[in-house]
C-alpha positions in Angstrom: -84.5 71.4 56.6 -83.4 73.9 58.9 -86.9 75.8 58.9 -88.6 72.1 59.3 -86.3 71.9 62.8 -87.5 75.5 63.8 -91.0 74.6 63.2 -90.9 71.3 65.1 -89.0 73.3 67.9 -91.5 76.2 68.0 -94.3 73.1 68.0 -93.2 71.4 70.7 -92.7 74.8 73.0 -96.0 76.1 72.4 -96.7 72.6 73.0 -95.5 72.6 77.2 -96.7 75.6 77.1 -100.5 74.9 76.2 -99.3 72.1 79.3 -98.5 74.0 81.8 -101.3 76.4 81.6 -103.9 73.6 81.6 -103.1 72.5 84.8 -105.7 72.1 87.2 -106.0 75.5 89.6 -105.9 73.1 92.8 -102.8 71.5 91.3 -101.7 75.1 90.6 -102.3 76.1 94.0 -100.3 73.2 95.4 -96.9 73.8 93.6 -97.3 77.2 94.4 -97.9 76.7 98.2 -94.5 74.4 98.1 -92.6 77.0 96.5 -90.3 80.1 97.9 -92.2 83.2 97.3 -89.0 85.0 95.6 -89.6 81.6 93.6 -93.5 81.9 93.0 -92.9 85.5 91.5 -90.8 84.4 88.7 -93.7 82.1 87.7 -95.5 84.4 86.5 -92.8 84.5 83.3 -94.5 80.6 82.2 -97.7 82.4 80.8 -100.4 84.5 81.0 -102.1 81.9 83.3 -99.7 81.6 85.7 -98.9 85.7 85.6 -103.0 85.4 86.8 -102.2 82.7 89.9 -99.1 85.1 91.2 -101.7 88.1 91.3 -104.2 85.8 93.5 -101.7 83.8 95.6 -103.2 82.4 98.5 -100.0 81.4 100.6 -98.2 84.2 101.7 -94.6 82.0 103.6 -92.0 84.7 104.5 -90.0 82.4 106.7 -86.0 82.4 107.4 -85.3 81.2 103.8 -86.7 84.6 102.5 -85.0 86.7 104.8 -81.3 85.2 104.0 -82.0 86.3 100.0 -82.2 90.0 101.2 -79.1 90.4 103.4 -76.2 92.6 102.9 -72.9 91.2 104.2 -74.2 89.9 107.4 -77.4 92.2 108.2 -80.7 92.0 106.6 -81.5 95.2 104.4 -84.8 95.8 106.8 -86.2 98.8 104.4 -85.9 96.2 101.3 -87.5 93.7 103.0 -90.3 96.1 103.9 -91.1 97.3 100.4 -91.2 94.2 99.0 -93.7 92.3 101.7 -95.6 95.6 101.4 -96.1 95.9 97.6 -96.7 92.1 97.1 -99.5 92.3 99.6 -100.4 95.9 97.7 -100.7 94.4 93.9 -103.0 90.7 95.6 -106.5 90.5 94.3 -108.2 87.7 95.9 -108.8 86.3 99.3 -105.3 84.7 101.4 -105.6 81.7 103.3 -102.3 81.5 104.9 -99.8 84.4 106.0 -96.4 83.7 107.5 -93.9 86.2 108.9 -91.0 85.2 110.7 -88.9 87.8 112.2 -85.3 87.2 112.8 -83.0 87.9 115.6 -81.0 90.8 114.3 -78.5 93.6 116.3 -80.3 96.5 114.0 -83.5 97.5 115.5 -83.4 100.8 113.8 -86.0 99.7 111.2 -89.0 98.5 112.2 -91.4 96.5 109.5 -95.4 97.9 109.0 -96.9 94.6 110.5 -99.9 96.8 111.1 -100.5 97.9 107.8 -100.2 94.1 106.6 -102.7 93.1 109.1 -104.8 95.7 108.2 -104.7 94.7 104.6 -105.0 90.8 105.5 -107.9 91.2 107.8 -109.8 92.7 104.7 -108.5 89.8 102.4 -110.9 86.6 104.3 -107.3 85.7 106.5 -107.4 81.9 107.4 -104.4 81.8 109.0 -101.4 83.7 110.3 -98.6 83.0 112.3 -96.1 85.8 113.3 -93.0 84.2 115.0 -90.7 86.7 116.5 -87.0 86.3 117.4 -86.0 89.9 117.5 -84.3 90.1 120.8 -85.0 93.8 122.7 -85.4 94.8 126.2 -89.4 95.0 125.7 -91.7 92.4 123.9 -93.2 94.5 120.3 -97.1 95.3 120.8 -99.2 93.6 118.6 -100.9 96.0 116.1 -104.9 95.8 117.0 -105.6 95.1 113.3 -105.0 91.8 114.3 -108.7 91.6 116.0 -109.9 93.3 113.2 -109.0 89.2 111.5 -112.2 87.7 111.9 -112.2 84.8 109.7 -109.4 83.2 110.9 -109.1 79.6 111.4 -105.8 79.4 112.9 -103.7 81.9 114.7 -99.9 81.4 116.0 -98.1 84.6 118.1 -94.7 84.3 119.6 -93.1 86.8 121.4 -95.8 89.6 120.8 -97.2 91.5 123.9 -101.0 91.6 123.4 -103.2 94.5 124.6 -106.6 95.1 125.3 -107.2 97.4 122.1 -109.6 96.0 119.5 -111.2 97.9 117.1 -114.6 99.3 117.7 -116.0 97.3 114.9 -114.0 93.9 115.7 -116.9 91.3 116.0 -113.8 88.7 117.9 -112.7 85.7 116.3 -116.0 84.0 115.6 -114.5 80.8 113.5 -111.0 80.6 115.5 -110.3 76.6 116.3 -106.4 76.6 116.8 -104.7 78.6 118.8 -101.2 78.9 119.7 -99.7 81.4 122.2 -96.0 81.2 122.8 -94.2 83.7 124.8 -97.0 86.1 125.0 -97.1 88.5 127.3 -100.6 89.5 128.1 -101.9 92.6 129.7 -105.1 94.0 131.3 -106.6 90.8 131.2 -107.1 90.4 127.7 -106.3 86.5 127.6 -109.8 85.8 129.5 -110.8 88.8 126.8 -109.6 86.4 124.0 -111.0 83.1 125.0 -114.3 84.6 125.5 -114.0 85.8 121.6 -112.9 82.5 120.3 -116.7 79.9 120.9 -115.0 78.0 118.3 -112.4 76.9 119.9 -110.8 73.4 119.6 -106.7 73.6 119.8 -105.2 75.8 122.6 -101.5 76.1 123.2 -99.9 77.8 125.9 -95.9 78.3 126.7 -94.0 80.4 128.7 -96.8 83.5 128.9 -96.7 86.0 131.2 -99.6 88.2 132.4 -102.1 85.4 134.1 -102.1 84.8 137.3 -105.1 82.5 137.6 -105.6 80.7 134.1 -109.5 79.8 134.1 -111.2 78.1 131.2 -114.8 78.8 131.1 -115.8 80.1 128.1 -114.1 77.2 125.8 -117.4 75.4 125.2 -115.8 73.1 122.5 -112.1 72.8 123.0 -111.1 69.0 122.8 -107.0 69.7 122.6 -105.1 71.9 125.6 -101.4 71.9 126.2 -100.1 74.3 128.6 -96.3 74.9 129.9 -95.7 78.1 132.1 -96.2 79.2 135.9 -99.9 80.3 137.1 -100.8 80.4 140.6 -104.5 78.6 139.7 -105.3 76.1 137.2 -109.5 76.0 136.8 -111.8 74.1 134.3 -115.7 74.9 134.2 -118.1 73.5 131.3 -115.1 72.3 128.9 -117.4 69.4 128.6 -115.5 68.8 125.0 -112.1 68.2 126.5 -110.4 65.0 124.7 -106.4 65.6 125.4 -104.7 68.0 128.4 -100.8 68.0 128.4 -100.0 70.1 131.3 -96.4 71.4 132.4 -97.0 73.9 135.0 -95.3 75.5 137.9 -96.2 77.6 140.9 -95.6 81.4 140.1 -93.1 83.3 142.1 -93.8 83.8 145.5 -96.9 81.0 145.5 -96.2 78.1 147.6 -98.6 75.8 145.9 -100.1 75.3 142.7 -103.7 73.8 143.0 -104.1 70.9 140.6 -106.4 68.3 142.5 -109.6 70.9 142.3 -108.6 71.1 138.6 -109.4 67.3 138.2 -111.8 67.0 140.2 -113.8 69.2 137.4 -112.3 67.0 134.7 -113.9 63.7 136.0 -117.6 65.3 136.3 -120.0 64.0 133.8 -120.7 64.6 130.6 -116.4 65.1 130.3 -114.6 62.4 127.8 -111.2 62.6 128.5 -109.1 60.3 127.0 -105.5 61.3 127.5 -104.3 63.0 130.7 -100.3 64.8 130.7 -98.2 65.5 133.5 -95.0 67.6 132.7 -92.5 68.9 135.6 -93.6 70.1 138.9 -97.0 69.2 140.3 -96.9 71.6 143.3 -94.1 72.7 145.1 -94.9 71.5 148.6 -96.8 69.4 150.5 -99.8 70.4 152.3 -100.8 68.5 155.7 -102.5 65.6 156.0 -106.1 67.5 156.7 -105.6 69.1 153.2 -105.0 65.8 151.2 -108.2 64.1 153.3 -110.4 67.0 151.8 -109.2 67.2 148.7 -109.8 63.7 147.6 -113.2 62.1 146.7 -113.4 59.1 145.4 -117.2 58.5 144.9 -119.2 57.6 142.1 -119.7 61.4 141.2 -116.2 61.8 140.2 -114.9 59.2 137.9 -112.4 60.1 135.0 -114.8 57.3 132.7 -113.3 57.8 129.0 -109.3 58.3 130.2 -107.0 55.5 128.5 -103.7 57.2 128.9 -102.2 59.0 131.7 -98.8 60.4 131.6 -96.9 61.7 134.4 -93.8 62.6 134.2 -91.1 64.9 136.9 -92.3 63.0 139.9 -90.1 63.6 143.3 -91.9 61.6 145.6 -94.2 64.1 147.7 -96.8 62.8 149.6 -99.6 65.0 147.4 -97.7 63.7 144.0 -98.2 60.2 144.8 -101.6 61.2 146.0 -102.5 62.7 143.0 -101.4 59.8 141.1 -102.9 57.0 142.9 -105.9 59.2 142.6 -106.1 59.8 138.9 -105.4 55.3 138.9 -107.9 54.9 141.7 -111.4 56.3 139.1 -110.1 55.8 135.4 -112.5 52.9 134.8 -110.9 52.1 131.7 -107.3 53.1 132.2 -105.4 51.1 129.8 -101.7 52.7 130.3 -100.4 55.1 132.7 -97.1 56.0 132.1 -94.6 58.1 134.8 -91.4 58.9 135.4 -89.1 60.4 138.0 -87.6 63.8 138.1 -83.4 63.6 138.7 -83.2 61.7 142.0 -80.2 59.7 143.8 -80.3 56.0 142.9 -82.0 54.6 146.0 -85.0 57.6 146.4 -86.1 56.5 142.7 -86.3 53.1 143.4 -88.6 53.9 146.8 -90.4 56.2 144.7 -90.8 53.5 141.4 -91.8 51.0 144.6 -94.6 53.0 145.9 -96.0 53.9 142.5 -96.3 50.6 140.9 -97.8 48.8 144.1 -100.9 52.0 143.7 -104.5 50.5 144.0 -106.0 50.8 139.9 -109.8 51.2 139.0 -109.2 49.5 135.8 -108.1 46.1 136.1 -106.7 46.4 132.1 -104.3 48.8 133.4 -100.8 48.8 132.9 -98.2 51.1 135.2 -95.5 51.8 133.0 -91.6 53.3 134.5 -90.5 55.3 131.4 -86.5 55.7 131.5 -84.5 58.5 132.3 
């Protein structure tokens, strides 16, 4: 009787093991993708197939929870973490789809991670997506290792709080397949931004936030860029041959020691065919001072050559009521022939000033009869 019960349990166990081992590869990949790295390692005990799956893992996510698992008292065990990540990559067999590294803010900066070595490995593993998020506070930003430029099969790249130098390896052919690029709090040295953008012929999504080292922001080597988001301080902004732009979000302010940020010329470039811009958003300061009336008269042109013929939605916030701001809003409304909704919000003004600005905005002429002007609540 006891033997019979034991055989039943053994059969059930074997059946469960077979069921686990027979899961489709795609399903196993999805399961592993959603598990912390430490838990993924433990799945190797389930079966031989799962052991092979661990060694061919396609997604490596070393996020905040991973770091918390390797904390000694209140400090992170940097040496141990360095060894773990290094050994995981060393024993990896197959191509890697995604690598995410979160570096937490920690007072102990005596030990540094071997990011250069890891990127060197990833460049040979056909890596498709890299996210490097550095939250460690230091006197200066750490320099991104040159091996990042050797990851030439990347499709998505996100960098937070690093410095970029123009130090690409001699055999680097650029980011020929990169489509999505996010650069947050990045310091560019030696005009590396222009060189970086030039090496991304397939780039469709670009996000820049609080980056330094760019004086004149010029987009003239991004032939199929579709979605652009920019936040930061620049001396000028220009679009050239960016015919595929569909959505633009801008939060701009003049650089220190400058008095005027040119925005009108950039809008004019977007109003030329064959650009098919559908969504335009301005946040924050449009300009710092109001130029003379002569400048305004020369900047705006309402002829048929300049029309935002595909713009459906526009949003402008942080309006202070300056002459150029109102003129710019009027210009966008006046050349957007298919506009459906124009949303706007004033900066923090006293009630009397805000009411005056709102009245002027609501009375602006519109090229599109369907356009609705919507005042957003503070």
